N, C-alpha and C positions, 0 to 999 in steps of 0.2 A: 119493234126493232126491224132496221132495215136489212136487205138481203147481204149488202156489202159487209155489214158488221158480222153476221152469222159466218162469213167465209174465212174470217182471221183465224189464224192458228192460235191455239191456246197452250201457254207454257206454265210450268209450275216455276216458283221462285228459283228453286236450285238448277232446273234446266235453263232458264234464262241466264243465271250467274255463270254456268258452266260455258255457255255460248259466247257470253261477253269475254270470258277468260281466254278462250280459244281465239277469239277474233283479235284481242288485244296482243297476246303473245305471238301470234302469226304476223301482225303488222309490225310489231317492234321487237324482233327477235335479238337484236344486238343494237345498243345505243351507248353513246357517250353523253353524258349529262354534266354541265358545270354549274356549281352553286356552292353556297355556303352552308356548313354543317351546323344544325341547331337541334335542340331537344335530343341530344345524345342520351341513349340508355343502354348499359351493358347489362344485359340479363344474366341471371344465374345459369341458365342453360348454356351460355357460351355464345348466344346470338346477339347481334349488335343492331339496334333499331335506332334511326335518326330521321330528320327531315333535311331535305335539300331545298334551299329557298333563294329566290333572288328578289328584286324589288317589287315583283308583281304576283308571283305564284309560289306555291309550295308543293313538293313532292315527297311523299312517304318513300323511305329505303329501308332495306334490311339487308344484313351480311349474315350468312348462315355461319355456324360455328367454326366448321372446317375450313371455309374461305378466310374467316377472321384471322386464324392462326398463321396463315401464310401471306398475310398482307405485308408489304414492304413499307407502307405508310399507314400509321395507325390513326383512325378517326379521332379528332379532337374538336370540341366545340368551337364555332368562330372561325374554324380553317376553311378556306376557299379551296375546293378540290374538283377534279374531273373524275367522275364515277363511270366505269363502264360495266354493262350489264345488260338484262331483259326486262322488259316491262311485263308486269302480270297484275292480277286482281286478287283481292282478298274478300271472299264472298261473305265472311262473318260480319264486315262492317260496310259492305258495298263500297269499298274504295280500291283505287289502283296504286301500285307501288312498283319501285325498282328493286329488283334483285341484283345486288352489287357483286360483281366477281373481281373487280380490281380498282384501286383508288390511287389516284396521283395528284400531286399538288398542281394547283392551278397557276402557273407561272412562278417567275423568280421572287416575286414580292411575298406571295404566300409561303414560299420555302425559306426565305429569310426571317419570316413573322415566326414560323415554327422553330427555327433554330435560336432565336432570340429568347423564346419563351423556355425552351429547354436549357439554355444557358443559364437563365435567372434561377430555374429550378434547381440545378446541379450546384450553382453557386451559393444558393441557399443552404445546402446540405454540407458546405464546407469543402467540396471536392478540389476547389481551385485555390485554397487557402495558402498563402506564401509560407506560413510557419510549417506546413506539411512537406514542403519540398526539400529534397536531398541534394547534397553537393556531389558533384562528379568526381570519381576517383582521379588522382593526377595521372596515373599510368596503369591502366586496367591491363590484366593479363589476359583475359577473355572478353570479346565483345559479341554480344548476340544481335543479330540483325533480323527484323520481321518485315519482310517485303516479297515481291514476286521474284521467283528464281530465274524468270525468263527475260525480265526488263533490263533496261540500261541502268536502273538505280543501283543494283548489287555490284555491278562492274565499276560504277564511278565511286563507290565507297570502297571497295577492294583496292582500286588503284591509287586513291588518296591516302589509305592507311599505309599501303606499301612504300609511298613516296615520303611519308611523314614519319612513321614509326611502325613497322611491321608487327601485328599482333595476331593471336589466334582469333579466328572469326567463326561463330556458329549460327548458320541460316537456318531460320525456320520458315519454309515456304508457306505462303498464304496467297489467297485471291485478294487484290486490292481494290475490286470493282465488281459490283453485282450484288445478287441477293445473299450469297453465302460469304461474302468478304468480312462483314462486321463479325460474325460468329467465328471465324477462323482467326481474325485478328484478335479478338479477345481471348480466345483459347491459346493462343500463342504466347501471349504476356503472360497469363496465368501458369502455362506449361514451363516457361523458362524458370519462373519464381518457385516452382514445385519440383525442380530437378533434385534428386537425392544427391547425398555426398559422394556415393559410390557411382561409377560410370562416367557420363559426359560431365565436364567440369561446369560449375555454375559460372554464368557470365557476371562480370563485375560491373557492366553497363549495357543497357539495351537501346537500340535504335529502331524505331518505327519509322519507316520511309515508303515514299511513293513520288512518282512523278507528277508534274503539272496536269491540270485537267479543269473541266468545268465543275461548277458547284454540284451539279448532279452526279458526276464522276466521283468526287470526293466524299460523298454522302456516308460511306462506310465508316469515316473517321468522325463524323458526328453523331453516330449512333450511342445512345445511352449505355449500353453494355461494354462498348469500347472505351469509352470515357472513364466509366467506373473501374475497369480492368487496369487502366493506366494509373489511377489515383490510388488503388490498393497495391501496386508494385512496390515491394520491398526492394528491388534494384533500381538504382537509378536510371531514369529513362529520358531519352532525347526523342522529341517529334521532329520529323523532317517530312512534312507532307505537302506536296505542290511546289510552287515557285514562292519567292518572297512576299509576294502580295497575297497569296492564298492563306486564309486562316480557317482553321476547323477547331471544333471543340476539344479534341485530345491536346491540342496546343496548350489549353489552359490548365489541363490536368497533369501534363508531363511535367518533369523537373526542369527541363530546359527545351527551348524551342529553337530549332535551327531552321534559317530561312531555305535551305536546300538539303538534299541528301550529302552532296560534297561537303557542305558546311558542317554537318552532323559528324562526319569522319574527323574533320578539324577540331571539333569540340571533344571528341572522344580521346584523342592522344596528342601529346606536344610533338614538335618537331625534333627528331633525333639529332640531326646535326646540330641545331641550337643548343640542345642539352649538352653535347659533347664540346661545343665552342664555350657554354657557360662554365662546364665543369673543368675546362683547361684554364679558363681565366680566373675562376676560383683558386685553382692550383697555384697559378703565378703569383696571385695576390697573397696566398697563405705563405709561399715561400720567401716573398718579398718582406711581409711583415715578420716573420720568423727571423730572417737574416737581420733585419733592422734591431729587432729585440735582443738578438744575442749580442750585435755589436754594442748596443747601449749597455748591456749588463757586464761586458768585458771591460768597456771603459770605466764603469763604476767600480768593478772590482779591483782595477788597476789603481784608481784613486784611493780606494780604501788601503791597499797593501802599502801605499807611500806613506800613509799617517800611522800605521802600526808599528809598535816597537819591535826590536829584534828578539828572536826567541830566548837568547841567554838572558836579556833583560827582562823578558815578560815572566820567566820562571824563577829568577833570582830569589825574589823575596819569598815566594811560597817554598822554595828548597830550604832557604835559612830557617823558616818558621818550623818546617818539618823537622831539621836537625836538632833544633831547641826542644821540640816536643818529644823526640825519641830519647834525649838525655834526661829530661825531667820524668820520664815514664819509668826508666830504670830505677831512679831514687824512689819514686812513688810505690813501685812495687815492692821494694825492700821494706819500705817504712809499713806497707800495709800487711806484709807478712808478720813483721814484730808485732804489730797491734793484735793481729789474730792468734799469735803464739801465746800472748799474755792472756788474752780471753779463754783461750783453751785451758791453760793451767789452771786459772780461777775456777772454771766449771769442774774440772777434774778433782779438785780439791773437795769440792761439795759432793762429788758423787763417792768418795770413800766409804767403805762400810762402817756403820756406827756400832759401839760397844753396847753391850746388854744394858748397863745403866742408863746411858743415853736413849736408848729406845724406851725403856721404862719411864723415864723422865717425860720424854716427848708424849707417850700414851697417857700418862696421868694428867698432863697439862691439857691434852684434847679432851680426855673424860670430864675434867673439871668445867671446861668451856661448854660442852654439851648438856652438863648437869644445869649449869647457869641458864642457857637457852631455854631448857625443859621447864625450869621453874618459872621464868618469865611467861612462857607459852600458857602453863596451867592456870597462872594468876589471871591472865587476859581471857582465858576462855571461861573461867568460873565467873568473873564479872560480868561478861557479856550474857551469860545464861541467867545470873541473878536478876539483872536488869529486865530480860524478857519475861522471867516469872512473875516479877512485881507487876509488870504491865498487864499479864494475863489475870494476875489475882484482882487488880483494880476492876478489870472488865467483868470478871465473874461476880464481884459485889455488886456492881452496878444492876445486873440483871437477876440477882437472887431474889427469893421470895422473903428471906429472913430480913432484909431491910425493910420490907412492906410491913411485916408482923412487928418490928420494932417501932412503927409509928402508931401502933394501937390496934392493928386488925388481928384478927384470928382465923386460923385454919380448921374448918370442920370435917370430922370424918365420923362415918357411921361405925357400927359394931363390926361390920366386915371390912374395914379399913378403906372403903372407897370415900372419895369427897363427896360432901353434899353441897351443891352449887346454889340450890333453891330451897326456901322454906317449904315449898309444896313436896319435896322430895323426902321430908323427914316425917317419920310415922310416929303417931302418939305413943309416948312410953319408951321411944327407942333411946337406947344408951349412946351417948355421944362423947367423942374425944375433942377437946379444943386444945389446939396448939396455938401458944403465944410466943412473943419474942423471947421470953425468958424461961419457957417450959411448958408443960402440958397440964390439963385439968380435966376431970370427968364431969359429964352433965346427963339429966335425963329430960327429954322433950316432954311438953305438956300437950302436945297436939295442936295447939291454937296457932295457926299462921296469920299474921297480920299483914295484908297487902300494902305495898308502898302507895302513897298518894299520887305520885307521878313517875310514870316510866322513864327511866334514864337511856339516853342513847348510848349504843354500843359502838365501841371503837371499830375501825374498818377491818381488824383482824379478827372479829367476833368475841373477844374478851370484854367484860363489863368494866366500866370505870370504878376504880376503888374509892373515888372521891364522890 
């Protein structure tokens, strides 16, 4: 080993990494780096990791959680940006990286590309759908204006409203440019929609307005929060941002887009003098039509009056028919009275008290009639019961054992009166009683039971077949 080699200082890996870290951070404490974002990773801790690249090199970059929340431009893959921050090293993997403090879009092209992607995303969600847009009221009572309180925009709107049709205006002052503009505009739209019934009147239409400016100046009206608030508004909304050639994303979400703030005031209210003139014209036309209609009806009535008969001729025939009917009515009433008198006399004769003999005679006739009816009913009832009794007797004969005994069979009983159904049940020398169809006879068993050569099948009810 040479002497020069022994004089070299010796470092540990950590010491050398720390020295390199100090050297890099002191050499590049504040830099601006332009590149395209790739490999974007949003960590669960809130930190953001990505690579900045160009056509020749790649630089690791990191945005700490606190910085990421405050960024005006959110990192997106494929977006060309200018990152401002400081260069440092990461000893864990021996690499250097950019600690990003601020992110800006690199040029107008990158900004337009980002807005186009945002527009496609919001359109896919249906925020720009035509069927969701509301009609503006013809003559709103209250108009809500969301704009800067110090600019020329509010003065132009107020002057135009005063010239066309003065209405009550509620101003919600907001910043129309800068980091807090988007949040204030979205809050103002939602605030007008959330006004309670009591207190300030709820506007019938909203105007979101700003004067002209560069694309960067109008960026607040391209923010997603503002576009969503405009699409969710239940109050019809007019967007009037910039000049006629300026287009922002709120224009697509609004119900109506006005090219300028002054044009927004013109869309919000009609011209009062024109309405008055139109109303007077309608009045003149109505009077003219009414007068003409009355004249036509008067002429038609006069023509009808000429062809109508005179009143005395018109009522002559009905009057004559009435006189004839009145005369006939008197005769009819007298004749009707005579008919009812005769009917009354006949009924009165029938209602005179009967003598004793007449009442007895009537009673006897009624008694005889009742006796005849009773005799007929008795004969009918006896015949019916006799018929039913004969039917039951036939059924009883059909099921009686006597019919079976009449065919040559006998009923065997022991001395105790119980039936003997089998030969095995009879004891030798037992006295038996045999019942035939025409009477009974006594017998004594000799005790020899002769079994049958072949058992006979029993009926399903359990009783043996007599045959």
